Steps between C-alpha positions, in 0.01 A plus 500: 500500500485881533369514150221246579387714798488809277309304242252372764465854643433638142232221446335591838506868412360441152231276642414761765474782245285280269263432786477864590435595137219237480349635821517855364348382159214324677434803724496725199253292314263479799536881559426585140203260503352659808541840354330396182208345684459794741484753208215331317175687511241398752300350216527447125506807285200610289241307690281809518302556816384190691324412814538148642428292803745273660277183464202391298300337781424626849282412806331722747761650731783484253695794397522605142817685396429739217777651272447775256797546266591779255704336225472804275767764423286771672326566818134427557256657749221361712533259794286721716365357811272662757327383816513124437472521119802336360682614176353204317139384445350154513273323259309181539414262216114449522305314236781546249526877555757695702318714765667790687487473877485828685781403724584666821747317723471511878755725679714382783416654838697440824385132531323385195370583150174692470293686248556869543356757269767746394377768260769637257516742233661387181847391622820610322612234244834327588771462246651159415818559318638297206616145585374517869228305680249572786381230737188456714368223716128400537408283783187308372231514768227757423456830339291799608179603329390860549229505236184282487366326192302814412813713503409681818778572758459276821500650844728225610730307266430127444769239512475268202689173471699446180314212334651204325560559126734616226638851534739740326655839593452816301752777479435833331776755430591801293820618326460863636385583850246747366358270234150356525558234217559192710658183384354180657676168550407178672686251705516126468185329607501343851268274693382552854375172642 
């Protein structure tokens, strides 16, 4: 009888140790999987430089999330913004041709958004290091126009509603902060309805 109790005790001990080892094994697999996932780059390698929007269709009042990514093995320069001018440009598809919009976004004052003229000298280019990204948000309502159709500076800026249509973003950058040879890329097309 004493031998049966020892045998039962050994079986319980072996079962307990087996369960502990299984738990340790499962925990190790999960931990290794988490470490593998967390150490992957933000985006796929060798995609070059990209600029994208979070969706392909928007309505007035929506917010567009814009992501510029540097998938190269070296830094790029650009991404300047000054006085309501974002680091990206905007083009509209008109009669089959992409037209640049002279886009200046309203600036936030204490209560609301308004068109404020801010004169800047050439702003310093910002660096976007290899394998990193830069984000911006654009609340689609209106943009500010400081120049009339004849190219003359207005005394007071005009608010212009963003019209329905097909748009894309433009991003220009350089490989050296002192370079003047700009690379230009375009985002996905998106619709404002």
